[in-house]
C-alpha positions in Angstrom: 0.0 0.0 0.0 2.8 2.4 0.8 4.5 1.7 -2.4 1.3 2.5 -4.2 0.7 5.9 -2.5 4.4 6.6 -3.3 3.8 6.0 -7.0 0.6 8.1 -7.0 2.5 10.9 -5.4 5.1 10.7 -8.2 2.6 10.8 -10.9 0.7 13.7 -9.3 3.9 15.7 -9.0 4.8 15.1 -12.6 1.4 16.3 -13.8 1.7 19.3 -11.7 5.1 20.1 -13.2 3.5 19.7 -16.8 0.7 22.1 -15.8 3.2 24.7 -14.5 5.3 24.4 -17.6 2.2 25.0 -19.7 1.4 28.1 -17.7 5.0 29.4 -17.9 4.7 29.0 -21.7 1.5 31.0 -21.7 2.9 33.7 -19.5 6.1 33.9 -21.6 4.0 35.0 -24.5 1.2 37.0 -22.8 3.6 39.0 -20.8 6.9 40.8 -21.4 10.1 40.8 -19.3 9.5 40.8 -15.6 6.0 39.4 -16.1 4.3 42.7 -17.0 1.5 42.6 -19.5 2.4 43.4 -23.1 0.2 46.5 -22.9 2.7 47.9 -20.6 5.5 47.8 -23.3 6.0 50.1 -26.2 5.5 49.1 -29.8 9.2 49.1 -30.4 9.9 46.9 -27.3 7.4 44.3 -28.5 8.8 44.5 -32.0 12.3 43.9 -30.6 11.1 40.9 -28.8 9.7 39.5 -32.1 13.2 40.0 -33.6 14.7 38.3 -30.7 12.5 35.2 -31.1 13.6 35.2 -34.8 17.1 35.3 -33.9 16.7 32.3 -31.6 14.8 30.4 -34.5 11.4 30.5 -32.8 9.5 31.8 -35.8 6.1 30.9 -34.2 6.7 33.1 -31.2 8.1 35.8 -33.3 4.9 35.9 -35.4 2.9 36.2 -32.2 4.8 39.2 -31.0 4.7 40.8 -34.3 1.0 40.4 -34.3 0.7 41.9 -30.9 2.4 45.0 -32.2 -0.3 45.3 -34.9 -3.0 44.7 -32.4 -2.0 47.0 -29.7 -0.5 49.7 -31.9 -2.6 49.5 -35.1 -2.0 52.8 -36.6 1.8 53.2 -35.9 4.7 52.9 -38.2 5.8 49.9 -36.0 2.5 48.2 -36.9 3.4 48.5 -40.7 6.9 47.1 -40.0 5.6 44.3 -37.7 3.0 43.1 -40.4 5.5 42.4 -42.9 7.8 40.8 -40.5 4.9 38.7 -39.2 4.5 37.5 -42.8 8.1 36.6 -42.9 7.9 34.8 -39.5 4.9 32.7 -40.5 6.8 31.8 -43.7 9.8 30.7 -41.7 7.5 28.5 -39.6 6.1 27.0 -42.7 2.7 28.3 -41.7 1.9 29.1 -45.4 -1.7 30.0 -45.0 -1.0 32.7 -42.4 1.9 33.9 -44.2 -0.2 34.5 -47.2 -2.9 36.3 -45.2 -0.4 38.6 -43.4 1.4 39.4 -46.8 -2.0 40.1 -48.5 -3.0 42.5 -45.7 0.3 44.3 -46.2 -0.4 44.6 -49.9 -4.0 45.8 -49.3 -3.1 48.4 -46.6 0.2 49.6 -48.1 0.3 49.0 -51.8 2.6 51.9 -52.5 5.1 51.2 -49.7 8.8 50.0 -50.6 8.0 46.6 -48.9 4.9 45.9 -51.0 7.1 44.1 -53.5 8.5 41.9 -50.8 5.1 41.1 -49.5 4.0 40.1 -52.9 7.1 37.9 -53.2 6.5 36.3 -49.8 2.9 35.6 -51.0 4.2 33.9 -54.1 6.8 31.9 -52.0 4.0 30.7 -49.7 2.7 28.8 -52.8 5.9 28.0 -54.6 7.5 26.3 -51.5 4.5 24.0 -51.2 4.9 22.6 -54.8 4.7 18.9 -54.3 6.4 16.1 -56.1 5.6 16.0 -59.9 3.2 13.1 -59.3 0.8 15.2 -57.1 -1.9 17.7 -57.8 -0.5 20.8 -59.4 -3.1 23.4 -58.2 -0.4 25.1 -56.0 1.9 25.3 -59.0 -0.7 27.3 -60.9 -1.2 29.7 -58.0 2.5 30.1 -57.7 2.9 31.0 -61.2 0.1 33.6 -61.0 1.7 35.2 -57.9 5.1 35.0 -59.3 3.9 36.7 -62.5 2.5 39.5 -60.4 5.9 40.2 -58.8 7.6 40.2 -62.3 4.9 42.5 -63.9 4.1 44.8 -61.0 7.6 45.2 -59.7 9.9 44.7 -62.6 12.7 46.7 -61.1 12.6 45.3 -57.7 15.3 43.0 -56.3 12.7 40.2 -56.2 11.9 40.3 -59.9 14.9 38.2 -61.0 14.3 35.5 -58.3 10.7 35.4 -59.3 11.6 34.9 -63.1 13.9 32.0 -62.1 11.2 30.4 -59.9 8.6 31.1 -62.5 10.7 29.0 -65.0 11.2 26.1 -62.6 7.4 26.0 -61.8 6.6 26.2 -65.4 8.9 23.3 -66.1 7.4 21.5 -63.1 4.0 21.7 -64.8 5.3 20.3 -68.0 7.0 17.4 -66.1 3.4 16.7 -64.9 2.1 16.4 -68.4 5.1 14.2 -69.4 4.5 11.9 -66.5 0.8 11.3 -67.4 1.8 11.0 -71.1 4.3 8.3 -70.3 1.8 6.4 -68.2 -0.7 6.2 -71.1 2.1 5.4 -73.6 3.1 2.3 -71.4 -0.4 1.1 -71.4 -0.8 1.6 -75.1 -3.3 4.4 -74.8 -1.8 6.2 -77.6 -4.4 8.8 -78.2 -4.5 9.9 -74.6 -0.6 9.9 -74.6 -0.3 12.1 -77.7 -2.8 14.6 -76.2 -0.5 15.0 -73.2 2.7 15.3 -75.3 1.0 17.7 -77.6 0.3 20.0 -74.6 4.0 20.1 -73.7 5.0 21.0 -77.3 2.3 23.6 -77.7 2.1 25.2 -74.3 5.5 24.4 -72.7 7.9 24.9 -75.6 10.5 26.7 -73.5 10.8 23.9 -70.9 13.4 21.1 -70.8 10.7 18.5 -71.5 10.1 19.5 -75.1 12.7 17.4 -76.9 11.4 14.1 -75.2 7.8 15.1 -75.8 8.5 15.3 -79.5 10.2 11.9 -79.5 7.2 10.4 -77.6 5.0 11.8 -80.2 6.9 10.1 -82.9 6.4 6.8 -80.9 2.8 7.4 -80.4 2.1 8.3 -83.9 4.1 5.4 -85.2 2.2 3.0 -83.1 -1.1 4.5 -84.6 0.2 4.2 -88.2 0.1 8.0 -88.5 3.5 8.2 -90.3 3.1 11.8 -91.6 2.5 13.2 -88.1 5.4 11.0 -86.8 7.8 12.3 -89.5 6.8 15.9 -88.9 7.4 15.5 -85.1 10.8 14.1 -86.0 11.6 17.1 -88.3 10.7 19.7 -85.5 12.9 17.7 -83.0 15.8 17.6 -85.6 15.6 21.4 -86.4 15.6 22.4 -82.7 17.4 19.5 -80.8 19.6 17.8 -83.3 22.4 17.3 -80.9 20.2 15.5 -78.2 19.9 11.8 -77.6 16.2 12.2 -78.1 16.6 13.0 -81.9 19.2 10.2 -82.4 16.6 7.8 -80.9 13.9 9.4 -83.1 16.0 9.1 -86.2 16.7 5.4 -85.6 13.1 4.8 -85.0 12.0 6.4 -88.2 14.8 4.7 -90.2 13.6 1.3 -88.8 10.3 1.9 -90.6 11.9 3.2 -93.9 11.0 6.8 -93.0 12.9 10.0 -92.3 12.1 13.3 -90.7 10.1 15.4 -93.0 7.5 18.1 -92.6 3.9 17.5 -93.9 1.5 20.5 -94.1 -1.6 18.8 -93.1 -1.3 18.3 -89.4 -1.0 20.4 -86.2 2.8 19.9 -86.0 3.3 21.9 -89.3 2.1 25.0 -87.5 4.5 24.2 -84.6 7.3 23.8 -87.3 6.5 27.3 -88.7 6.4 28.8 -85.2 9.6 27.1 -83.7 11.7 26.9 -86.8 10.6 29.8 -89.2 9.3 32.2 -86.4 6.0 32.5 -88.1 3.4 32.8 -85.1 0.1 32.1 -86.5 
């Protein structure tokens, strides 16, 4: 019996310690140094506490204190500075939804401010940094592209425009990769029409990406499988004119030769328009 009471005492003491630790965590946020309520401190002091939390890699607490500056001193210059820092802190904490919300509020409240470009860039990053593996849904990629385009077009002279262009190209390439993955899936299962539709999207809508040479080669494979030799030859010709030094063209040339064919442009299919666009620069 005595041993049982001793064990219960240890458990109760441990629970009490956890409760006190929880209260300490709450007080650490709700109060400033010395236990005084945050209302007793200036906007600058609370802002500096947010910066301190950032310096110790506690982005969640930093976002809290920056938010308190905005709450307690809503019309001050410190509130404006705190809002953009709150967006940054949320992003550091990978709380992307709140990062977007804070960044958007900054853009809405201070559209002409110097930091508006950075707020828009943070908003774009909150989508871009969530882009999943190529096999997943690409809705966030589209949203990232739209937000990055806004940075590029609205703030072309800002320091964030160049980084946005690079990330836009990567996200654009990511979307093309998704189309390629689906196209290969269909091709392996002999669903040639569905595969061709996916590769056609890459060639028509994602010409500047790294996936275009393979897409043209896969079109040759798909068209040959369907007996559409003129389309296959035209795709081979487009590939040869633009990417002759690639392994994809070498494979395509061997594939066509194996059936007694050669790369050649025929004018009665959609690829002939692509040929005129990509090779002759005739944008129709």
